[in-house]
TORKOL-4160 file (C-alpha; in steps of 0.2 Angstrom, whole numbers, padded with zeros to 4 digits, m for minus):
378
<pt num="1" X="0001" Y="0000" Z="0000"/>
<pt num="2" X="0006" Y="0018" Z="m0004"/>
<pt num="3" X="0004" Y="0027" Z="0012"/>
<pt num="4" X="0004" Y="0044" Z="0003"/>
<pt num="5" X="m0011" Y="0039" Z="m0007"/>
<pt num="6" X="m0018" Y="0025" Z="0003"/>
<pt num="7" X="m0019" Y="0015" Z="m0014"/>
<pt num="8" X="m0016" Y="m0002" Z="m0017"/>
<pt num="9" X="0000" Y="m0005" Z="m0026"/>
<pt num="10" X="0000" Y="m0021" Z="m0039"/>
<pt num="11" X="0012" Y="m0035" Z="m0036"/>
<pt num="12" X="0015" Y="m0052" Z="m0043"/>
<pt num="13" X="0024" Y="m0067" Z="m0037"/>
<pt num="14" X="0041" Y="m0070" Z="m0046"/>
<pt num="15" X="0046" Y="m0087" Z="m0037"/>
<pt num="16" X="0042" Y="m0096" Z="m0021"/>
<pt num="17" X="0049" Y="m0110" Z="m0009"/>
<pt num="18" X="0044" Y="m0116" Z="0007"/>
<pt num="19" X="0055" Y="m0103" Z="0015"/>
<pt num="20" X="0052" Y="m0087" Z="0006"/>
<pt num="21" X="0042" Y="m0079" Z="m0009"/>
<pt num="22" X="0049" Y="m0066" Z="m0020"/>
<pt num="23" X="0037" Y="m0053" Z="m0028"/>
<pt num="24" X="0040" Y="m0039" Z="m0040"/>
<pt num="25" X="0031" Y="m0022" Z="m0040"/>
<pt num="26" X="0034" Y="m0005" Z="m0049"/>
<pt num="27" X="0039" Y="0008" Z="m0037"/>
<pt num="28" X="0036" Y="0026" Z="m0043"/>
<pt num="29" X="0043" Y="0042" Z="m0039"/>
<pt num="30" X="0058" Y="0036" Z="m0028"/>
<pt num="31" X="0069" Y="0051" Z="m0026"/>
<pt num="32" X="0087" Y="0049" Z="m0031"/>
<pt num="33" X="0099" Y="0043" Z="m0018"/>
<pt num="34" X="0085" Y="0040" Z="m0007"/>
<pt num="35" X="0070" Y="0029" Z="m0002"/>
<pt num="36" X="0052" Y="0028" Z="m0003"/>
<pt num="37" X="0041" Y="0018" Z="0011"/>
<pt num="38" X="0028" Y="0006" Z="0006"/>
<pt num="39" X="0016" Y="m0003" Z="0019"/>
<pt num="40" X="0015" Y="m0021" Z="0019"/>
<pt num="41" X="m0001" Y="m0029" Z="0026"/>
<pt num="42" X="m0006" Y="m0048" Z="0026"/>
<pt num="43" X="m0023" Y="m0055" Z="0023"/>
<pt num="44" X="m0032" Y="m0064" Z="0038"/>
<pt num="45" X="m0038" Y="m0081" Z="0035"/>
<pt num="46" X="m0055" Y="m0087" Z="0041"/>
<pt num="47" X="m0047" Y="m0093" Z="0057"/>
<pt num="48" X="m0040" Y="m0076" Z="0061"/>
<pt num="49" X="m0022" Y="m0081" Z="0057"/>
<pt num="50" X="m0011" Y="m0071" Z="0045"/>
<pt num="51" X="m0007" Y="m0077" Z="0028"/>
<pt num="52" X="m0001" Y="m0072" Z="0011"/>
<pt num="53" X="m0014" Y="m0066" Z="m0001"/>
<pt num="54" X="m0020" Y="m0080" Z="m0013"/>
<pt num="55" X="m0020" Y="m0085" Z="m0026"/>
<pt num="56" X="m0001" Y="m0085" Z="m0028"/>
<pt num="57" X="m0001" Y="m0085" Z="m0047"/>
<pt num="58" X="m0010" Y="m0067" Z="m0046"/>
<pt num="59" X="m0005" Y="m0062" Z="m0030"/>
<pt num="60" X="m0011" Y="m0044" Z="m0031"/>
<pt num="61" X="m0025" Y="m0033" Z="m0024"/>
<pt num="62" X="m0038" Y="m0027" Z="m0034"/>
<pt num="63" X="m0032" Y="m0013" Z="m0045"/>
<pt num="64" X="m0038" Y="m0002" Z="m0059"/>
<pt num="65" X="m0043" Y="m0008" Z="m0076"/>
<pt num="66" X="m0030" Y="m0020" Z="m0084"/>
<pt num="67" X="m0019" Y="m0010" Z="m0096"/>
<pt num="68" X="m0011" Y="m0025" Z="m0105"/>
<pt num="69" X="m0016" Y="m0032" Z="m0121"/>
<pt num="70" X="m0007" Y="m0048" Z="m0126"/>
<pt num="71" X="m0010" Y="m0057" Z="m0143"/>
<pt num="72" X="0000" Y="m0072" Z="m0150"/>
<pt num="73" X="0015" Y="m0061" Z="m0157"/>
<pt num="74" X="0011" Y="m0045" Z="m0149"/>
<pt num="75" X="0010" Y="m0036" Z="m0132"/>
<pt num="76" X="0005" Y="m0019" Z="m0126"/>
<pt num="77" X="0005" Y="m0011" Z="m0109"/>
<pt num="78" X="m0005" Y="0005" Z="m0115"/>
<pt num="79" X="0011" Y="0015" Z="m0116"/>
<pt num="80" X="0021" Y="0004" Z="m0128"/>
<pt num="81" X="0017" Y="m0009" Z="m0140"/>
<pt num="82" X="0028" Y="m0022" Z="m0146"/>
<pt num="83" X="0026" Y="m0035" Z="m0162"/>
<pt num="84" X="0037" Y="m0050" Z="m0164"/>
<pt num="85" X="0044" Y="m0058" Z="m0180"/>
<pt num="86" X="0044" Y="m0076" Z="m0177"/>
<pt num="87" X="0051" Y="m0079" Z="m0195"/>
<pt num="88" X="0067" Y="m0069" Z="m0191"/>
<pt num="89" X="0067" Y="m0073" Z="m0172"/>
<pt num="90" X="0067" Y="m0055" Z="m0169"/>
<pt num="91" X="0057" Y="m0039" Z="m0164"/>
<pt num="92" X="0047" Y="m0032" Z="m0178"/>
<pt num="93" X="0042" Y="m0016" Z="m0171"/>
<pt num="94" X="0042" Y="m0006" Z="m0155"/>
<pt num="95" X="0029" Y="0010" Z="m0156"/>
<pt num="96" X="0019" Y="0020" Z="m0144"/>
<pt num="97" X="0002" Y="0010" Z="m0140"/>
<pt num="98" X="m0007" Y="0026" Z="m0145"/>
<pt num="99" X="0000" Y="0025" Z="m0162"/>
<pt num="100" X="0016" Y="0032" Z="m0171"/>
<pt num="101" X="0032" Y="0027" Z="m0179"/>
<pt num="102" X="0042" Y="0012" Z="m0173"/>
<pt num="103" X="0060" Y="0014" Z="m0167"/>
<pt num="104" X="0065" Y="m0003" Z="m0176"/>
<pt num="105" X="0075" Y="m0001" Z="m0192"/>
<pt num="106" X="0077" Y="m0012" Z="m0207"/>
<pt num="107" X="0094" Y="m0022" Z="m0209"/>
<pt num="108" X="0101" Y="m0039" Z="m0214"/>
<pt num="109" X="0098" Y="m0044" Z="m0196"/>
<pt num="110" X="0082" Y="m0041" Z="m0186"/>
<pt num="111" X="0081" Y="m0032" Z="m0170"/>
<pt num="112" X="0087" Y="m0042" Z="m0155"/>
<pt num="113" X="0091" Y="m0056" Z="m0167"/>
<pt num="114" X="0105" Y="m0068" Z="m0162"/>
<pt num="115" X="0120" Y="m0069" Z="m0173"/>
<pt num="116" X="0133" Y="m0082" Z="m0174"/>
<pt num="117" X="0150" Y="m0078" Z="m0183"/>
<pt num="118" X="0164" Y="m0089" Z="m0187"/>
<pt num="119" X="0180" Y="m0087" Z="m0195"/>
<pt num="120" X="0180" Y="m0099" Z="m0211"/>
<pt num="121" X="0198" Y="m0094" Z="m0218"/>
<pt num="122" X="0209" Y="m0107" Z="m0217"/>
<pt num="123" X="0221" Y="m0096" Z="m0207"/>
<pt num="124" X="0208" Y="m0096" Z="m0193"/>
<pt num="125" X="0213" Y="m0085" Z="m0179"/>
<pt num="126" X="0229" Y="m0080" Z="m0189"/>
<pt num="127" X="0217" Y="m0071" Z="m0200"/>
<pt num="128" X="0214" Y="m0058" Z="m0187"/>
<pt num="129" X="0233" Y="m0054" Z="m0183"/>
<pt num="130" X="0243" Y="m0046" Z="m0190"/>
<pt num="131" X="0231" Y="m0035" Z="m0199"/>
<pt num="132" X="0227" Y="m0040" Z="m0217"/>
<pt num="133" X="0231" Y="m0028" Z="m0230"/>
<pt num="134" X="0213" Y="m0028" Z="m0236"/>
<pt num="135" X="0196" Y="m0033" Z="m0228"/>
<pt num="136" X="0191" Y="m0050" Z="m0234"/>
<pt num="137" X="0172" Y="m0053" Z="m0230"/>
<pt num="138" X="0174" Y="m0071" Z="m0235"/>
<pt num="139" X="0184" Y="m0075" Z="m0221"/>
<pt num="140" X="0168" Y="m0073" Z="m0209"/>
<pt num="141" X="0152" Y="m0082" Z="m0210"/>
<pt num="142" X="0138" Y="m0075" Z="m0200"/>
<pt num="143" X="0122" Y="m0086" Z="m0197"/>
<pt num="144" X="0105" Y="m0082" Z="m0187"/>
<pt num="145" X="0091" Y="m0092" Z="m0182"/>
<pt num="146" X="0074" Y="m0091" Z="m0190"/>
<pt num="147" X="0057" Y="m0099" Z="m0188"/>
<pt num="148" X="0055" Y="m0096" Z="m0168"/>
<pt num="149" X="0041" Y="m0102" Z="m0159"/>
<pt num="150" X="0031" Y="m0090" Z="m0147"/>
<pt num="151" X="0026" Y="m0094" Z="m0130"/>
<pt num="152" X="0017" Y="m0085" Z="m0116"/>
<pt num="153" X="0027" Y="m0079" Z="m0102"/>
<pt num="154" X="0024" Y="m0069" Z="m0087"/>
<pt num="155" X="0005" Y="m0065" Z="m0085"/>
<pt num="156" X="0002" Y="m0055" Z="m0069"/>
<pt num="157" X="m0005" Y="m0037" Z="m0064"/>
<pt num="158" X="0013" Y="m0029" Z="m0065"/>
<pt num="159" X="0022" Y="m0038" Z="m0079"/>
<pt num="160" X="0017" Y="m0047" Z="m0095"/>
<pt num="161" X="0029" Y="m0055" Z="m0107"/>
<pt num="162" X="0031" Y="m0066" Z="m0122"/>
<pt num="163" X="0045" Y="m0079" Z="m0126"/>
<pt num="164" X="0053" Y="m0083" Z="m0143"/>
<pt num="165" X="0062" Y="m0099" Z="m0144"/>
<pt num="166" X="0073" Y="m0103" Z="m0158"/>
<pt num="167" X="0088" Y="m0114" Z="m0163"/>
<pt num="168" X="0103" Y="m0112" Z="m0175"/>
<pt num="169" X="0113" Y="m0127" Z="m0180"/>
<pt num="170" X="0132" Y="m0123" Z="m0179"/>
<pt num="171" X="0147" Y="m0134" Z="m0183"/>
<pt num="172" X="0149" Y="m0139" Z="m0165"/>
<pt num="173" X="0130" Y="m0144" Z="m0163"/>
<pt num="174" X="0116" Y="m0132" Z="m0160"/>
<pt num="175" X="0113" Y="m0115" Z="m0151"/>
<pt num="176" X="0097" Y="m0113" Z="m0142"/>
<pt num="177" X="0090" Y="m0095" Z="m0140"/>
<pt num="178" X="0076" Y="m0090" Z="m0129"/>
<pt num="179" X="0072" Y="m0072" Z="m0129"/>
<pt num="180" X="0059" Y="m0065" Z="m0116"/>
<pt num="181" X="0051" Y="m0048" Z="m0121"/>
<pt num="182" X="0043" Y="m0039" Z="m0105"/>
<pt num="183" X="0032" Y="m0024" Z="m0103"/>
<pt num="184" X="0029" Y="m0017" Z="m0085"/>
<pt num="185" X="0013" Y="m0008" Z="m0080"/>
<pt num="186" X="0015" Y="0011" Z="m0081"/>
<pt num="187" X="0033" Y="0010" Z="m0088"/>
<pt num="188" X="0037" Y="0014" Z="m0106"/>
<pt num="189" X="0053" Y="0004" Z="m0108"/>
<pt num="190" X="0054" Y="m0014" Z="m0116"/>
<pt num="191" X="0064" Y="m0026" Z="m0107"/>
<pt num="192" X="0073" Y="m0040" Z="m0115"/>
<pt num="193" X="0081" Y="m0056" Z="m0108"/>
<pt num="194" X="0090" Y="m0067" Z="m0120"/>
<pt num="195" X="0096" Y="m0084" Z="m0114"/>
<pt num="196" X="0106" Y="m0095" Z="m0125"/>
<pt num="197" X="0113" Y="m0113" Z="m0122"/>
<pt num="198" X="0129" Y="m0115" Z="m0133"/>
<pt num="199" X="0139" Y="m0131" Z="m0137"/>
<pt num="200" X="0158" Y="m0131" Z="m0134"/>
<pt num="201" X="0169" Y="m0125" Z="m0149"/>
<pt num="202" X="0187" Y="m0122" Z="m0150"/>
<pt num="203" X="0185" Y="m0115" Z="m0167"/>
<pt num="204" X="0186" Y="m0096" Z="m0168"/>
<pt num="205" X="0168" Y="m0089" Z="m0166"/>
<pt num="206" X="0158" Y="m0075" Z="m0159"/>
<pt num="207" X="0139" Y="m0072" Z="m0154"/>
<pt num="208" X="0131" Y="m0055" Z="m0156"/>
<pt num="209" X="0113" Y="m0047" Z="m0154"/>
<pt num="210" X="0108" Y="m0036" Z="m0167"/>
<pt num="211" X="0099" Y="m0019" Z="m0165"/>
<pt num="212" X="0095" Y="m0009" Z="m0181"/>
<pt num="213" X="0086" Y="0008" Z="m0176"/>
<pt num="214" X="0074" Y="0018" Z="m0187"/>
<pt num="215" X="0083" Y="0035" Z="m0182"/>
<pt num="216" X="0094" Y="0045" Z="m0193"/>
<pt num="217" X="0107" Y="0053" Z="m0181"/>
<pt num="218" X="0119" Y="0047" Z="m0169"/>
<pt num="219" X="0122" Y="0035" Z="m0161"/>
<pt num="220" X="0128" Y="0044" Z="m0145"/>
<pt num="221" X="0136" Y="0031" Z="m0133"/>
<pt num="222" X="0140" Y="0033" Z="m0115"/>
<pt num="223" X="0159" Y="0031" Z="m0111"/>
<pt num="224" X="0169" Y="0033" Z="m0096"/>
<pt num="225" X="0166" Y="0051" Z="m0090"/>
<pt num="226" X="0156" Y="0057" Z="m0105"/>
<pt num="227" X="0147" Y="0054" Z="m0121"/>
<pt num="228" X="0155" Y="0051" Z="m0139"/>
<pt num="229" X="0149" Y="0049" Z="m0157"/>
<pt num="230" X="0159" Y="0033" Z="m0163"/>
<pt num="231" X="0170" Y="0037" Z="m0177"/>
<pt num="232" X="0169" Y="0057" Z="m0174"/>
<pt num="233" X="0175" Y="0060" Z="m0157"/>
<pt num="234" X="0189" Y="0048" Z="m0157"/>
<pt num="235" X="0208" Y="0051" Z="m0158"/>
<pt num="236" X="0214" Y="0048" Z="m0176"/>
<pt num="237" X="0221" Y="0029" Z="m0177"/>
<pt num="238" X="0211" Y="0023" Z="m0162"/>
<pt num="239" X="0200" Y="0007" Z="m0163"/>
<pt num="240" X="0185" Y="0009" Z="m0174"/>
<pt num="241" X="0180" Y="m0009" Z="m0177"/>
<pt num="242" X="0172" Y="m0010" Z="m0159"/>
<pt num="243" X="0171" Y="0000" Z="m0144"/>
<pt num="244" X="0168" Y="m0002" Z="m0126"/>
<pt num="245" X="0153" Y="0008" Z="m0118"/>
<pt num="246" X="0146" Y="0011" Z="m0101"/>
<pt num="247" X="0128" Y="0008" Z="m0101"/>
<pt num="248" X="0117" Y="0016" Z="m0115"/>
<pt num="249" X="0117" Y="0021" Z="m0133"/>
<pt num="250" X="0106" Y="0036" Z="m0139"/>
<pt num="251" X="0099" Y="0037" Z="m0156"/>
<pt num="252" X="0092" Y="0054" Z="m0162"/>
<pt num="253" X="0076" Y="0054" Z="m0173"/>
<pt num="254" X="0075" Y="0062" Z="m0189"/>
<pt num="255" X="0064" Y="0076" Z="m0194"/>
<pt num="256" X="0049" Y="0073" Z="m0206"/>
<pt num="257" X="0053" Y="0075" Z="m0224"/>
<pt num="258" X="0038" Y="0081" Z="m0231"/>
<pt num="259" X="0019" Y="0085" Z="m0228"/>
<pt num="260" X="0010" Y="0072" Z="m0219"/>
<pt num="261" X="0025" Y="0062" Z="m0213"/>
<pt num="262" X="0031" Y="0061" Z="m0194"/>
<pt num="263" X="0050" Y="0057" Z="m0197"/>
<pt num="264" X="0059" Y="0043" Z="m0187"/>
<pt num="265" X="0058" Y="0043" Z="m0168"/>
<pt num="266" X="0073" Y="0043" Z="m0157"/>
<pt num="267" X="0077" Y="0030" Z="m0145"/>
<pt num="268" X="0088" Y="0024" Z="m0131"/>
<pt num="269" X="0096" Y="0007" Z="m0129"/>
<pt num="270" X="0103" Y="0000" Z="m0113"/>
<pt num="271" X="0115" Y="m0015" Z="m0111"/>
<pt num="272" X="0116" Y="m0023" Z="m0093"/>
<pt num="273" X="0129" Y="m0037" Z="m0097"/>
<pt num="274" X="0137" Y="m0033" Z="m0112"/>
<pt num="275" X="0150" Y="m0018" Z="m0114"/>
<pt num="276" X="0157" Y="m0022" Z="m0131"/>
<pt num="277" X="0149" Y="m0014" Z="m0146"/>
<pt num="278" X="0151" Y="m0015" Z="m0166"/>
<pt num="279" X="0144" Y="0000" Z="m0174"/>
<pt num="280" X="0136" Y="0000" Z="m0192"/>
<pt num="281" X="0139" Y="m0018" Z="m0194"/>
<pt num="282" X="0150" Y="m0034" Z="m0191"/>
<pt num="283" X="0167" Y="m0026" Z="m0191"/>
<pt num="284" X="0179" Y="m0039" Z="m0185"/>
<pt num="285" X="0194" Y="m0041" Z="m0196"/>
<pt num="286" X="0191" Y="m0024" Z="m0205"/>
<pt num="287" X="0205" Y="m0015" Z="m0195"/>
<pt num="288" X="0196" Y="0001" Z="m0200"/>
<pt num="289" X="0205" Y="0018" Z="m0200"/>
<pt num="290" X="0190" Y="0028" Z="m0198"/>
<pt num="291" X="0171" Y="0025" Z="m0196"/>
<pt num="292" X="0156" Y="0035" Z="m0204"/>
<pt num="293" X="0141" Y="0028" Z="m0199"/>
<pt num="294" X="0127" Y="0028" Z="m0212"/>
<pt num="295" X="0112" Y="0022" Z="m0201"/>
<pt num="296" X="0111" Y="0018" Z="m0182"/>
<pt num="297" X="0114" Y="m0001" Z="m0183"/>
<pt num="298" X="0121" Y="m0009" Z="m0166"/>
<pt num="299" X="0129" Y="m0026" Z="m0163"/>
<pt num="300" X="0131" Y="m0031" Z="m0145"/>
<pt num="301" X="0147" Y="m0042" Z="m0145"/>
<pt num="302" X="0141" Y="m0054" Z="m0131"/>
<pt num="303" X="0156" Y="m0067" Z="m0133"/>
<pt num="304" X="0169" Y="m0072" Z="m0143"/>
<pt num="305" X="0185" Y="m0084" Z="m0142"/>
<pt num="306" X="0195" Y="m0075" Z="m0156"/>
<pt num="307" X="0210" Y="m0069" Z="m0146"/>
<pt num="308" X="0224" Y="m0078" Z="m0140"/>
<pt num="309" X="0225" Y="m0071" Z="m0123"/>
<pt num="310" X="0213" Y="m0066" Z="m0109"/>
<pt num="311" X="0199" Y="m0076" Z="m0116"/>
<pt num="312" X="0193" Y="m0094" Z="m0113"/>
<pt num="313" X="0198" Y="m0106" Z="m0129"/>
<pt num="314" X="0180" Y="m0110" Z="m0129"/>
<pt num="315" X="0164" Y="m0103" Z="m0122"/>
<pt num="316" X="0150" Y="m0116" Z="m0118"/>
<pt num="317" X="0134" Y="m0117" Z="m0107"/>
<pt num="318" X="0121" Y="m0107" Z="m0102"/>
<pt num="319" X="0121" Y="m0088" Z="m0103"/>
<pt num="320" X="0109" Y="m0073" Z="m0100"/>
<pt num="321" X="0111" Y="m0056" Z="m0109"/>
<pt num="322" X="0099" Y="m0042" Z="m0104"/>
<pt num="323" X="0094" Y="m0026" Z="m0112"/>
<pt num="324" X="0081" Y="m0012" Z="m0111"/>
<pt num="325" X="0075" Y="m0001" Z="m0125"/>
<pt num="326" X="0064" Y="0016" Z="m0124"/>
<pt num="327" X="0058" Y="0030" Z="m0135"/>
<pt num="328" X="0049" Y="0046" Z="m0131"/>
<pt num="329" X="0054" Y="0056" Z="m0116"/>
<pt num="330" X="0067" Y="0043" Z="m0111"/>
<pt num="331" X="0078" Y="0047" Z="m0127"/>
<pt num="332" X="0074" Y="0066" Z="m0127"/>
<pt num="333" X="0091" Y="0070" Z="m0121"/>
<pt num="334" X="0108" Y="0064" Z="m0116"/>
<pt num="335" X="0102" Y="0067" Z="m0098"/>
<pt num="336" X="0086" Y="0058" Z="m0101"/>
<pt num="337" X="0095" Y="0043" Z="m0108"/>
<pt num="338" X="0108" Y="0043" Z="m0093"/>
<pt num="339" X="0094" Y="0043" Z="m0080"/>
<pt num="340" X="0086" Y="0029" Z="m0090"/>
<pt num="341" X="0102" Y="0019" Z="m0091"/>
<pt num="342" X="0106" Y="0021" Z="m0073"/>
<pt num="343" X="0089" Y="0016" Z="m0067"/>
<pt num="344" X="0090" Y="0000" Z="m0077"/>
<pt num="345" X="0108" Y="m0005" Z="m0073"/>
<pt num="346" X="0106" Y="0000" Z="m0054"/>
<pt num="347" X="0088" Y="m0007" Z="m0049"/>
<pt num="348" X="0081" Y="m0002" Z="m0033"/>
<pt num="349" X="0084" Y="m0013" Z="m0018"/>
<pt num="350" X="0069" Y="m0018" Z="m0006"/>
<pt num="351" X="0071" Y="m0020" Z="0013"/>
<pt num="352" X="0059" Y="m0023" Z="0027"/>
<pt num="353" X="0059" Y="m0012" Z="0040"/>
<pt num="354" X="0049" Y="m0015" Z="0057"/>
<pt num="355" X="0042" Y="0000" Z="0065"/>
<pt num="356" X="0028" Y="0012" Z="0068"/>
<pt num="357" X="0031" Y="0020" Z="0051"/>
<pt num="358" X="0031" Y="0038" Z="0058"/>
<pt num="359" X="0046" Y="0045" Z="0049"/>
<pt num="360" X="0047" Y="0052" Z="0032"/>
<pt num="361" X="0039" Y="0042" Z="0019"/>
<pt num="362" X="0051" Y="0047" Z="0006"/>
<pt num="363" X="0067" Y="0056" Z="0007"/>
<pt num="364" X="0082" Y="0060" Z="m0005"/>
<pt num="365" X="0099" Y="0062" Z="0004"/>
<pt num="366" X="0106" Y="0073" Z="m0009"/>
<pt num="367" X="0099" Y="0086" Z="m0021"/>
<pt num="368" X="0108" Y="0089" Z="m0038"/>
<pt num="369" X="0106" Y="0103" Z="m0050"/>
<pt num="370" X="0106" Y="0105" Z="m0064"/>
<pt num="371" X="0099" Y="0088" Z="m0071"/>
<pt num="372" X="0114" Y="0085" Z="m0082"/>
<pt num="373" X="0125" Y="0083" Z="m0067"/>
<pt num="374" X="0127" Y="0065" Z="m0062"/>
<pt num="375" X="0133" Y="0057" Z="m0045"/>
<pt num="376" X="0148" Y="0046" Z="m0047"/>
<pt num="377" X="0152" Y="0041" Z="m0030"/>
<pt num="378" X="0146" Y="0046" Z="m0012"/>
């Protein structure tokens, strides 16, 4: 219960055992570097004892009208609508639920599509070092799964999701990819969790997730201590084939070109687990002297065994790679993108406090102005 409004707050069960139950909820308007108090109340059984609300599957109080709309390949929370593309094992569109342009662009690989790359040149890893005189596209082969099956995921009052499951045959066996796309009540972002199961291979290979955007300008990437446009804001001669970023990339929208057209929307993309990026295409082996981006195409470089040192010779097993995407106000400026990225990568922590609840119901320990200033350490 929100003690400020006395309104019931929707929540739903995530997991349970004999000793605990984990629930999730959306905590709104929590001040930065601070806290907000919610009141927990248990339901009384017929015998007067205290118990958790039932049924556990729904586990939530009565709330306002359900904002979610879920179809076989689409999902909406009243703010954002997502359409899946099972044929490409990717996301077809992300747009405002009320209507508007999608932030998803067109490219050889679909949005959030898994891409498996391997070196087919007889030199193997020797093809990467020393640098070749000219880039040889035939030295690499990139494959992606298709014809995914779509399953229902979470179905509570706080979060709804769809899961796409696909498989890709590779020389070492088969890669299984499960992508869960979630929307939360009252939040504009799209939350993606990619789970892959990959066989062992000592041959040179890499895994990516592709993210083609519809925007025209950018992308602008958060790096240590600032923001940069890859290829432009770099020291001449520095690496352009791949970049290490902090949390987010922002793509600026394009103005409408003609009457009756709306242009392309801006977007912010957040990576939680994967800092390595390739911009504009798959660039491994190019050893580019510069980088001019014709379109906002991102490849999240999830894993590889290309290098002779500091990397496992093979990377197999189960892995999870998480991302979040949003348009609108979340992508309106670098400050807004930074706020969204920090919120995603530093989620709120919940703690139970026993007391009479007479202290401040919300409080921030630090106030920062202007909004472009970010707290790095306290």
